[in-house]
N, C-alpha and C positions, 0 to 999 in steps of 0.2 A: 504494500500500500504506500502510495506517495505521501510525502510530508504535506501538511496543511499549509505550511509557510515556506517561503523561499529563504535560503541561507545565503550569507555572504562569506565566501571563501577567501583565504589569503595565503599565498604560497608562491613558489617559484613556477614560472611558465612551463618549464619542462616536467613539472609534477602534476599538471592538471589532469592528464589522461589517467594516471594511476589513482588520483583522488576520486575520479568518476568510477573507475573500475572497482575500487575498494568500498564505494558507497559513502564516502565522506562528503562528496557533493553529488547532486542529482539534478534532474530536469528542473527548470525554472530557477536555478540558483545563479548567483552572480559571483564572479571571481575577480579579485584585484591581485595582480602579480607584484610581488615585492622586488623582484629582480629587474623586470622590464617596465614596470608601471603601466601595464596594459589592463584593459577591462574586457572580460569575457562573459557571455551569457550562455548558460548550458540549456539547450533546447530539450523538449520532452523526449526526443529520441536519443538523448545524451550526446548529441553532436555539439561541438563547440563553435560559437559564433563570436568572432572578435568584434567589439564595438569600436568604431572609428569615427572621428569627427568628420563632418562634411564641410568643405570649403564654402564660405559664404559668397554669394553672387550679387553684384550690384550693377545698376545701369549707368552710374556716373560717379566720379570721385565725391561730389557733393552729397549724393545719396549715401555713399559708404561712410563718409565722415559723420553725418547726422546719425545714422543707425549705430555705428560703432561707439559713439560717445554716449548713447543712451543705454548701451548694454553693459552690465556688470561683468560679463565674461571677456571683454576685450582686453588684449595685452599687447605690449610692444613686441614686435617681431612676428606677429601673427600674419599669415598670408591670406589675402582675399583676392577675388577675381572681379575685374571691372570691365564692362563692355566698352570697346573702343568705337570710333566713328564708323567702322566697317562692320559692326555687329559681332566682332570676335572678342572673346574674353581674354584679358591680359592680366598677368600677375602683378599685384601691388603688395608692398610690405607696410604694416601698420607701425607708425613711429609715435613715440610719446612727444607731446607738445605741451610744455608747462607741467604743472603739478598733477592735473587729473584729466587732461584731454588728449585726444589722439588725432593724427592726420595720416594720410596715405601717400606713399611715394611709389612710382613705377619701379618694378624690379627688373634690372638689366643684367644680362650675363656679359661677362668680359668678351670682347670681340676676339674670337679664335678662328676667324675665317669661315664660320658656319653661315650658310645662306639658306633661308627658309624658302622652299619651293612648293607652293600650293598647286595642286592639280585636281 
């Protein structure tokens, strides 16, 4: 019989499978790994689903700045994607501006002779 409540497991990422096998964690449980700082959800079939953040998408730098400054989850160094004038998403990096506000700056790779060829 399955547990009535979900458990929160804490251990090394490499030990998740053996913890499931031994019954220490089960379906509907969450696991925080102490060595890799990852979050996993154990599905009912006991398969492991890694929970990953999704990159935020914005239509303009102004929209991004307004939304990011309203969110308590925003942090300097965070990557966001902003649509350019051609409708393509481009990477931006969130930068701290003052004590408690943020701005975004385009993320550029060093020129290494790479040419983007769209087809």
